[in-house]
FIGUZA-838922 format. One record per residue (C-alpha): residue in one letter; x, y, z; residue number from 1. Coordinates in pm, whole numbers, m for minus. Layout:
REM FIGUZA-838922
<site 'a',<X,Y,Z>,NUM>
...
***
This chain:
REM FIGUZA-838922
<site 'x',<m1852,m1278,860>,1>
<site 'x',<m2221,m1204,956>,2>
<site 'x',<m2127,m1067,1269>,3>
<site 'x',<m2027,m705,1366>,4>
<site 'x',<m1709,m818,1496>,5>
<site 'x',<m1615,m980,1203>,6>
<site 'x',<m1744,m725,958>,7>
<site 'x',<m1551,m442,1145>,8>
<site 'x',<m1225,m663,1132>,9>
<site 'x',<m1263,m728,785>,10>
<site 'x',<m1319,m359,680>,11>
<site 'x',<m1023,m208,875>,12>
<site 'x',<m781,m450,763>,13>
<site 'x',<m930,m421,398>,14>
<site 'x',<m856,m37,419>,15>
<site 'x',<m543,m95,582>,16>
<site 'x',<m417,m333,349>,17>
<site 'x',<m507,m63,50>,18>
<site 'x',<m319,193,225>,19>
<site 'x',<m37,14,274>,20>
<site 'x',<m22,m151,m94>,21>
<site 'x',<m55,222,m238>,22>
<site 'x',<214,331,m14>,23>
<site 'x',<478,33,m111>,24>
<site 'x',<399,98,m469>,25>
<site 'x',<482,496,m417>,26>
<site 'x',<792,397,m225>,27>
<site 'x',<916,143,m458>,28>
<site 'x',<892,371,m736>,29>
<site 'x',<1061,667,m557>,30>
<site 'x',<1346,442,m478>,31>
<site 'x',<1384,299,m816>,32>
<site 'x',<1370,660,m950>,33>
<site 'x',<1586,783,m731>,34>
<site 'x',<1859,494,m825>,35>
<site 'x',<1768,565,m1196>,36>
<site 'x',<1853,940,m1127>,37>
<site 'x',<2218,861,m946>,38>
<site 'x',<2281,600,m1235>,39>
<site 'x',<2217,855,m1485>,40>
<site 'x',<2444,1128,m1338>,41>
<site 'x',<2740,830,m1276>,42>
<site 'x',<2718,813,m1647>,43>
<site 'x',<2767,1173,m1737>,44>
<site 'x',<3013,1196,m1456>,45>
<site 'x',<3245,930,m1595>,46>
<site 'x',<3156,1068,m1984>,47>
<site 'x',<3279,1425,m1842>,48>
<site 'x',<3604,1281,m1693>,49>
<site 'x',<3686,1057,m1997>,50>
<site 'x',<3666,1319,m2256>,51>
<site 'x',<3992,1420,m2221>,52>
<site 'x',<4153,1092,m2220>,53>
<site 'x',<3936,1012,m2543>,54>
<site 'x',<4070,1323,m2708>,55>
<site 'x',<4417,1248,m2618>,56>
<site 'x',<4400,900,m2742>,57>
<site 'x',<4241,1015,m3062>,58>
<site 'x',<4473,1273,m3140>,59>
<site 'x',<4776,1078,m3049>,60>
<site 'x',<4632,759,m3233>,61>
<site 'x',<4729,595,m2928>,62>
<site 'x',<4412,419,m2759>,63>
<site 'x',<4582,284,m2490>,64>
<site 'x',<4366,219,m2181>,65>
<site 'x',<4335,359,m1805>,66>
<site 'x',<4392,136,m1569>,67>
<site 'x',<4236,345,m1310>,68>
<site 'x',<3911,404,m1544>,69>
<site 'x',<3909,30,m1660>,70>
<site 'x',<3913,m83,m1240>,71>
<site 'x',<3634,194,m1161>,72>
<site 'x',<3399,58,m1486>,73>
<site 'x',<3496,m304,m1410>,74>
<site 'x',<3386,m233,m1059>,75>
<site 'x',<3027,m87,m1143>,76>
<site 'x',<2991,m336,m1441>,77>
<site 'x',<2991,m36,m1703>,78>
<site 'x',<3187,m31,m2035>,79>
<site 'x',<3345,265,m2231>,80>
<site 'x',<3375,270,m2582>,81>
<site 'x',<3504,527,m2807>,82>
<site 'x',<3465,462,m3191>,83>
<site 'x',<3473,666,m3516>,84>
<site 'x',<3189,516,m3751>,85>
<site 'x',<3238,136,m3705>,86>
<site 'x',<3557,126,m3574>,87>
<site 'x',<3648,81,m3226>,88>
<site 'x',<3941,322,m3127>,89>
<site 'x',<3921,237,m2745>,90>
<site 'x',<3747,m11,m2536>,91>
<site 'x',<3761,m23,m2141>,92>
<site 'x',<3547,m164,m1887>,93>
<site 'x',<3324,m472,m1894>,94>
<site 'x',<3238,m610,m2231>,95>
<site 'x',<3002,m393,m2432>,96>
<site 'x',<2670,m553,m2527>,97>
<site 'x',<2682,m627,m2905>,98>
<site 'x',<2409,m465,m3117>,99>
<site 'x',<2329,m151,m3285>,100>
<site 'x',<2490,148,m3166>,101>
<site 'x',<2320,344,m2862>,102>
<site 'x',<2125,652,m2955>,103>
<site 'x',<2291,1015,m2841>,104>
<site 'x',<2174,1092,m2494>,105>
<site 'x',<2042,860,m2191>,106>
<site 'x',<1832,542,m2298>,107>
<site 'x',<1738,183,m2191>,108>
<site 'x',<1798,m75,m2415>,109>
<site 'x',<1761,m442,m2433>,110>
<site 'x',<2037,m669,m2587>,111>
<site 'x',<1990,m1067,m2578>,112>
<site 'x',<1721,m1011,m2313>,113>
<site 'x',<1929,m794,m2056>,114>
<site 'x',<1840,m464,m1980>,115>
<site 'x',<2098,m181,m2020>,116>
<site 'x',<2146,183,m1941>,117>
<site 'x',<2358,393,m2227>,118>
<site 'x',<2485,721,m2270>,119>
<site 'x',<2637,833,m2580>,120>
<site 'x',<2762,1191,m2672>,121>
<site 'x',<2956,1313,m2994>,122>
<site 'x',<3301,1472,m2878>,123>
<site 'x',<3299,1838,m2969>,124>
<site 'x',<3663,1900,m3057>,125>
<site 'x',<3799,2102,m3356>,126>
<site 'x',<4042,1849,m3438>,127>
<site 'x',<3830,1539,m3407>,128>
<site 'x',<3529,1695,m3680>,129>
<site 'x',<3250,1608,m3452>,130>
<site 'x',<3292,1227,m3578>,131>
<site 'x',<3416,1019,m3258>,132>
<site 'x',<3138,897,m3014>,133>
<site 'x',<3208,806,m2647>,134>
<site 'x',<2930,565,m2544>,135>
<site 'x',<2895,404,m2205>,136>
<site 'x',<2692,133,m2102>,137>
<site 'x',<2606,m33,m1757>,138>
<site 'x',<2391,m317,m1705>,139>
<site 'x',<2036,m302,m1497>,140>
<site 'x',<2075,m628,m1345>,141>
<site 'x',<2163,m536,m999>,142>
<site 'x',<1950,m231,m985>,143>
<site 'x',<1644,m445,m1074>,144>
<site 'x',<1735,m727,m866>,145>
<site 'x',<1763,m455,m565>,146>
<site 'x',<1437,m321,m673>,147>
<site 'x',<1288,m676,m638>,148>
<site 'x',<1451,m734,m311>,149>
<site 'x',<1255,m409,m192>,150>
<site 'x',<945,m485,m329>,151>
<site 'x',<935,m824,m146>,152>
<site 'x',<1038,m689,156>,153>
<site 'x',<764,m417,141>,154>
<site 'x',<526,m677,41>,155>
<site 'x',<638,m922,357>,156>
<site 'x',<608,m589,581>,157>
<site 'x',<317,m503,444>,158>
<site 'x',<131,m883,481>,159>
<site 'x',<259,m887,860>,160>
<site 'x',<109,m550,955>,161>
<site 'x',<m216,m617,798>,162>
<site 'x',<m210,m928,1015>,163>
<site 'x',<m87,m772,1330>,164>
<site 'x',<m357,m506,1255>,165>
<site 'x',<m623,m758,1200>,166>
<site 'x',<m546,m932,1542>,167>
<site 'x',<m551,m576,1722>,168>
<site 'x',<m907,m490,1526>,169>
<site 'x',<m1046,m824,1649>,170>
<site 'x',<m936,m772,1994>,171>
<site 'x',<m1009,m396,2028>,172>
<site 'x',<m1362,m509,1839>,173>
<site 'x',<m1449,m756,2120>,174>
<site 'x',<m1388,m441,2406>,175>
<site 'x',<m1587,m201,2203>,176>
<site 'x',<m1883,m446,2150>,177>
<site 'x',<m1901,m568,2504>,178>
<site 'x',<m2146,m312,2630>,179>
<site 'x',<m2353,m425,2300>,180>
<site 'x',<m2380,m772,2393>,181>
<site 'x',<m2473,m709,2736>,182>
<site 'x',<m2758,m485,2596>,183>
<site 'x',<m2885,m754,2341>,184>
<site 'x',<m2849,m1021,2653>,185>
<site 'x',<m3071,m777,2883>,186>
<site 'x',<m3311,m730,2596>,187>
<site 'x',<m3350,m1089,2553>,188>
<site 'x',<m3421,m1160,2920>,189>
<site 'x',<m3661,m882,2915>,190>
<site 'x',<m3861,m1050,2604>,191>
<site 'x',<m3844,m1389,2760>,192>
<site 'x',<m3971,m1284,3103>,193>
<site 'x',<m4218,m1033,2972>,194>
<site 'x',<m4101,m786,3263>,195>
<site 'x',<m4157,m452,3151>,196>
<site 'x',<m4040,m286,3471>,197>
<site 'x',<m3685,m409,3425>,198>
<site 'x',<m3454,m164,3262>,199>
<site 'x',<m3127,m229,3090>,200>
<site 'x',<m2787,m47,3204>,201>
<site 'x',<m2750,271,2992>,202>
<site 'x',<m2354,251,2976>,203>
<site 'x',<m2091,226,2692>,204>
<site 'x',<m2017,464,2393>,205>
<site 'x',<m2287,766,2327>,206>
<site 'x',<m2444,543,2054>,207>
<site 'x',<m2500,280,2273>,208>
<site 'x',<m2616,482,2576>,209>
<site 'x',<m2875,647,2365>,210>
<site 'x',<m2996,315,2221>,211>
<site 'x',<m3057,195,2565>,212>
<site 'x',<m3224,521,2694>,213>
<site 'x',<m3457,503,2388>,214>
<site 'x',<m3520,124,2488>,215>
<site 'x',<m3609,198,2850>,216>
<site 'x',<m3806,487,2708>,217>
<site 'x',<m4015,219,2506>,218>
<site 'x',<m4026,1,2790>,219>
<site 'x',<m4180,251,2998>,220>
<site 'x',<m4448,337,2727>,221>
<site 'x',<m4534,m26,2697>,222>
<site 'x',<m4566,m65,3100>,223>
<site 'x',<m4788,241,3092>,224>
<site 'x',<m5021,107,2820>,225>
<site 'x',<m5016,m229,3006>,226>
<site 'x',<m5129,m54,3369>,227>
<site 'x',<m5423,144,3154>,228>
<site 'x',<m5550,m139,3015>,229>
<site 'x',<m5531,m369,3324>,230>
<site 'x',<m5724,m70,3476>,231>
<site 'x',<m5970,m55,3209>,232>
<site 'x',<m6031,m437,3201>,233>
<site 'x',<m6056,m421,3576>,234>
<site 'x',<m6291,m99,3548>,235>
<site 'x',<m6537,m316,3310>,236>
<site 'x',<m6552,m604,3534>,237>
<site 'x',<m6678,m381,3839>,238>
<site 'x',<m6967,m239,3629>,239>
<site 'x',<m7315,m363,3727>,240>
<site 'x',<m7501,m563,3469>,241>
<site 'x',<m7695,m378,3237>,242>
<site 'x',<m8082,m413,3273>,243>
<site 'x',<m8247,m682,3036>,244>
<site 'x',<m7962,m882,3052>,245>
<site 'x',<m8015,m1237,3180>,246>
<site 'x',<m7804,m1420,3408>,247>
<site 'x',<m7746,m1804,3348>,248>
<site 'x',<m7849,m2000,3658>,249>
<site 'x',<m7706,m2315,3762>,250>
***
């Protein structure tokens, strides 16, 4: 794109594309951070609500499942496991992923190529001796799919905005550069005809008016210089011949 119109369009759309890309990354990260915070809060809240049931199950040695809790965990594709050492006392919700025990606190783990968010704590109860672990696990598949879909939507919207903006800048540049094209046509006509008495129209933006004014001032100086030169030549022709000069006879 050698023309000013093409360069202007390319420059504006490039800057807009960069701004939209940065904004899209910021929005996607903010949404992802918010969703992960909600997920962590849900895991903590589920653990808090399950402590009483877990302690009762251990103390009574009757690890029966809570149907309501099981329904909630299944709906969120989460699992709850209560264990003493390697012995599982209670398991509810979706099947927990097999592998090493999750560390205490909140962590993201990968098991068989799938990513999970885990929360584990040791139940603090005098009758339990601090040996019972409450483990909650939920898959990140849905969250990551939503994040990928959001990124695709943002990318598509950004591409559409860049195309629309590029077309708008192309049309706007035509209007903005129209006075410049008229100025170029006028200067080309003066150059081809050699008419130093012509002047270009002073119109358009401030910069173009200044350029047209400078060009008209240059034409005025050239016109005066041409007139001075013509007067000097005319005066030279009218001077009498110098004595002693020979005139050629036919």
